[in-house]
C-alpha positions in Angstrom: 280.0 137.9 19.2 276.5 136.3 18.2 276.3 132.7 19.3 273.1 131.7 17.5 275.3 129.7 15.0 277.2 128.0 18.1 276.6 124.6 16.4 278.8 125.5 13.4 281.5 126.7 15.7 284.8 125.4 16.7 284.1 123.8 20.1 287.5 125.2 21.6 286.7 128.7 20.3 282.9 128.4 21.6 284.0 127.3 24.9 286.3 130.3 25.2 283.6 132.6 24.0 281.0 131.3 26.2 283.2 131.4 29.4 284.2 134.9 28.6 280.5 136.1 28.1 279.3 134.4 31.2 282.0 136.1 33.4 282.1 139.5 31.6 278.3 140.1 30.6 275.8 137.5 31.9 276.9 135.9 35.1 275.7 132.4 34.2 274.8 129.9 31.5 271.0 130.4 31.9 271.2 134.2 31.2 273.5 133.7 28.2 271.2 131.1 26.5 268.1 133.1 27.3 269.6 136.4 25.7 270.6 134.4 22.4 267.7 132.4 22.4 269.6 129.0 22.1 268.9 125.6 23.5 270.9 125.2 26.6 271.0 121.3 26.2 272.4 121.6 22.6 274.9 123.9 23.8 276.1 121.8 26.6 276.1 118.6 24.5 278.1 120.4 21.7 281.0 121.3 24.5 280.6 118.0 26.1 281.4 116.2 22.8 284.7 118.2 22.8 285.4 117.3 26.3 284.1 120.1 28.0 281.9 120.0 31.1 279.9 122.8 32.6 280.7 123.3 36.4 277.9 125.5 37.8 279.9 126.1 41.0 282.4 128.0 38.9 280.0 128.9 36.0 282.5 127.8 33.5 282.9 125.0 30.9 286.2 123.1 31.6 
């Protein structure tokens, strides 16, 4: 799944996809945003506006 259009995605679906990709492919948020060339702050802001916070110690949005 391509995340370059994450700003248009449903935030619950986006959170699920991002967490899965971090867990299965990228290891952390920094590698994911670098791979897709997306703005990390905007991704965090989009998910935060839906009530999800990034927890770096577990490498997940919750």
